[in-house]
N, C-alpha and C positions, 0 to 999 in steps of 0.2 A: 783239289781246288790251286788256283793260284791266287792266295790274298795277300795284301799288301797291310800291312801295319805300324802305323806311325804311331812314335811312341814306344816304341821295344825295346829299348834297353831301361822304361821307367819299369815299377812296380806292376801295375795291371798289366801294362805288354809284355811283357817280358816273360810273363805268366802263361797269358794268354797265349803268346807261337808255342812251347813249350808244346800246351795241349793243341793246336793244330797240328803243329808234323808228328805227335804220336798219331792223330786220325790221322796221317798221309798226304796233306798239306802239305803244298809248294809258298813258304811263307818267304817277302822281301820286310826287312824292318830298315824302318826309316826314324833316324832319331836325332836331334842333333847335341848330343851327351853336353847340354850348358848345366853351368855350375851352379845355377839352381840350389840341387844340395851337392854335398862331396860327388865329383863324375866318378871317386875309384869303384863305390857302389855301380854305378852304371855299368861301368868299366868291367866287373866282376860277373852283372846280371849276361855281359853281351857275354862274357868269355865261356859260360856256359853253352851257346844257343851256337854259336859261329863255326863249335866242329861238326853240328848235326849236318846229317843228307836234307835237301831239298831247303834250307836257309841262307840266307842272304842278306847283305845290309847295306844301305847307303847311309853315308854322315850327314847329314842337310837339315835346315831347318823350314816349316810350314812356311815361311815368309819369301825365304829363297825358290820365285817359281819356277827357273832354270829349273836348277835342279831336283827338286819336285816333280815336273812335268818329263824332264829327261828319265827320272825313275819311274813314271806310268808307263812310258817309250818303252823301254828298254822288256819289261819285269812282266806287260802286260794283264794287271790286276784283272781278275775277274769281280772280284768284291775288294771290298775295303773296309779296314777298322781304326775308324781315328780317336785315337785314345793319347794325339800329343796336345799337348797345351800348358798355357804357362797356369798351375796349380796354387792354391792355395788362398783364403778367403782373406788372411790377416796382412799379405806382403800387398795384395792389394791396395794397401792403402798409402803404401810405401813408393812401388814404382808401376803404378796405372799402367802406363806408355807400353811397359811390356805384356799388358792384358790385350790391349791392343791389337798388339804389331801379330802376336801367336794368334789367339780365340777370334781373333774378329779376321785379322787381313788374312792370314795364313786356314782358315776356314773355308774364306770363299775361295783361294788358291788350291784347297781340294776339291770341294763344288765345282769347281770349272774343269778340275783334271780328270776329274770324273765323269762331268757334262760330255766330254768332246772325245771319248775313249769307248765309251760304251759299258761302263761299270754297269754289273746285276744290281749292286745292293751296296749302299753304304751307311753302313753303325757306326755312331757318332760317343761320344761319352757325355752327356749333358751331368746333372749335379743337382742334387737334392735342396742343394742352396738357393735353387730357380723358387723359392715357397716362400722366403723372404719373411715377409710381414707375417703370412699367412699364421692362425692361432688354430685353424678344426683339424682335428687328429684322429686319423692317421691323416695324410697328404696323401692323396689323389691325384692319377693324373688329370683327371676333366676338373680339381682346383685352378684359382685361377693363379697364375703366378707375375702378375702384374706389378707386384710390389716387393721388387727385390733390395737386400739393403745391405751390397758390397756389390762390387764392381764386377768381383769375379761372377757373383751370380747372375748380373746385367750381360756378362759378354756372352753366358751358357744359354740364357733365354733367346736372344741374338740369332743364337747357333741354333733353335729350332724353330725360328721364326727361317733364314734363310732357306733350311737343309728346307720346310714346306713350301716354301717358292720356287725351289729350282725340282720339286718334283712335281710340282705343278706344271712350272710352263717348259721342262722339257721331259717330264716322264721317269726322271732319275729315280729308284725305288730308294727310302732314306728312313732310321728308324733311330730314333734319339733315345739315350738310357740315362735315367737319372739314379746317377750313384749315390747310396746310401753310405754314411763314415766305412770307409776302407780298410781294411787292418791284416795282419798276415807278416810271415814269412818272406824276407829281401822288399819291407817295407821300406814307405819314404819318411826319410829321419827328422823331415819337419811337422811328424804326424805327432799326438798327442802317447799313443804306446810306445811308438820312440825312442821322445825325449823322456818319458817317465820310466823307463827301464835303466836307461843312459844315466838320467842322476841320482835312482834312487843306488843304481850299482858302486855310483862312484860317492857317495856319502850327500848329495847336494838333496837340498829341497826342491822339490815339484812345484809348478805354478798353477793353480788349481781353479780355473775364472768358474765365476756365477756360482760358485762356492763348493762347486762340484755336484751342487743339484739338479741341471739340466739329464737331462736324456737324448741317448742315443740311438739310430738302428743299426749298429757297429756289424758289421760286415764281413764275413771271411772273405777274402781274397778269391776261393776258389769256389764260393757262392756266386761271386761277380761273373767269374769267367767262366761260369758254369750256365748261368741268364746270359751272356755274350753270344756266345758258341749258337747256341737256339734260338736267338735272334737273329744273327747274322744267318741260318741255313732257312728262316723263315723269311721269304719276301715277302713284307708287305703289300697288298693291292688297293683299290679305292676301296670304302667301307663302302658299301648299298643300303643301309642302317643309316648314314649320317644326313644330317637335317640342317643346311642354309638357314632356318628363320631359327633353329636353337643347337649351334656346332657344340659340338664335342671338340673342344683341345687335343686329344689325343689321339684324334685319326683323323680317315678324311675322305670326303668325298668328291672332290676336287685333284686328290695326288693321291702314287701311292705314300701314305706315310704314313707313321707309324710312333707313339712314345711308348714308353714305361719307366718304372720303378722298378729297381734292384737293390732290394734291401732287407734285413730280418727283420720279419713282422712284429719280435720282441725287442722291442726298445729298454735299454739298461740304464741306472743312473750312475754318472760320473763315478761318483765312491763307491759304486760294485763295481765297475770295472777295475780301479788302483785296488780293492779289496784282494781280486784275484788273480792281479799284478802281482802285491805282496805276497800272496801265496805260495803263486806260483816260482819268485826269485827269493823266500824265503826270509827276506826282510820287510819291515816297516818302514813307509815312506815318512818323508819333515815335506807335512805340505801346510802352503802358502796361499791363504784364500785368497780370493781378490774379484770384486767385481764383473759380471758380463760384460766380455772386451767387445768395441765396437766393431760391427758387421759379424758377428754371429746372432744365431739362432736360441730361443732357448730351450725347445726341444727340436728331436725329430721323430716321427713314425710310418715306419712302411707300408702303404697298401696296393700287396702287388696281385692284389687277382687277378689283373687285364694280364699280364705277364703267368698265370697258374692257366686259366683260360686259353693262352693263346700256343701255350707251350708245355707246360705242363708240371712246368718247375716252379719253386720257392728256394728260398735260401734258410737255410734248417742248419748252420754250424753254430753253436752252443758258444757264446762268450769262454766260458772255463775250458773249453778244448781247443778254439783259437788263440786265446794268449798263451796255454802253454804249448802248442806250437812254437809262433814266436816266440817266447822267452830259449825254447832250446838251441833256436834257431839263431837267435841274438847270441846266446855265449859259446855257440860251437866258428859261429861266424867271424867276431870280437874276443874269442879266446877270454872271453870274462865269465 
């Protein structure tokens, strides 16, 4: 298949692109290579993809409609995976306009490009952040997500609503994936594991919010990518069991539309996550214990029963293995 992957120089996008190429797909990577975090890491990821047969690349942002549409017209993708976005809960407090530009305007441009070119299936990244003020655990795709606590979460909820609208009006099959805290080799430098590793190796204290007592469904990147591929290959249709008088938010009777959680079902307390990292590094962390930060949620836990039922897959990599893999990569890449 011809698959367009936006955010292809990113953490998840680059890992996904390697997997798609390995199984024989043609991949067009699309990425603006912005400086939200160190672009040299994005360049390094891209450098491993560009020599591979079947891979091509266009530099551009989602907001640049002309460049995006030209990429669609030249490559003619059969399916699209939209992973490009302005990420990060905390950064949305500092630069909210970046989130509207990329995650709302940019996503609209992706929907329009897919609509007018007969794309078979659009898979897009949502986030566990959409659960917001919800305290019912585990988080299920059938739960209400009407109380976001960050602008980032609000943009991801908006993406789900926009996708359903296009699925209903234009018959564009869409699948939204609510990723839970993703980690692993080639990860983002603004994420906790990266920040903690760098600080511990440099002998600096680490900032631990909520005194380390919150839990997360830390999900290894290979598990995320496997879930993306399984859902990409499964084009949704209308749900014949859906009822308008008792609507299921995760499917639709009036649109080829689906939502899934992709997250590890075994949440891990942050202090345990740090303990595993200390063991892998062979060093103890100096912790600066702080209250919960604005925009964060205390706990996340993924209910992936729908994903398992429809694709036969559930994330399986434990943090002990995943963190060890990350540390091995980090030491090699940064010669640390």
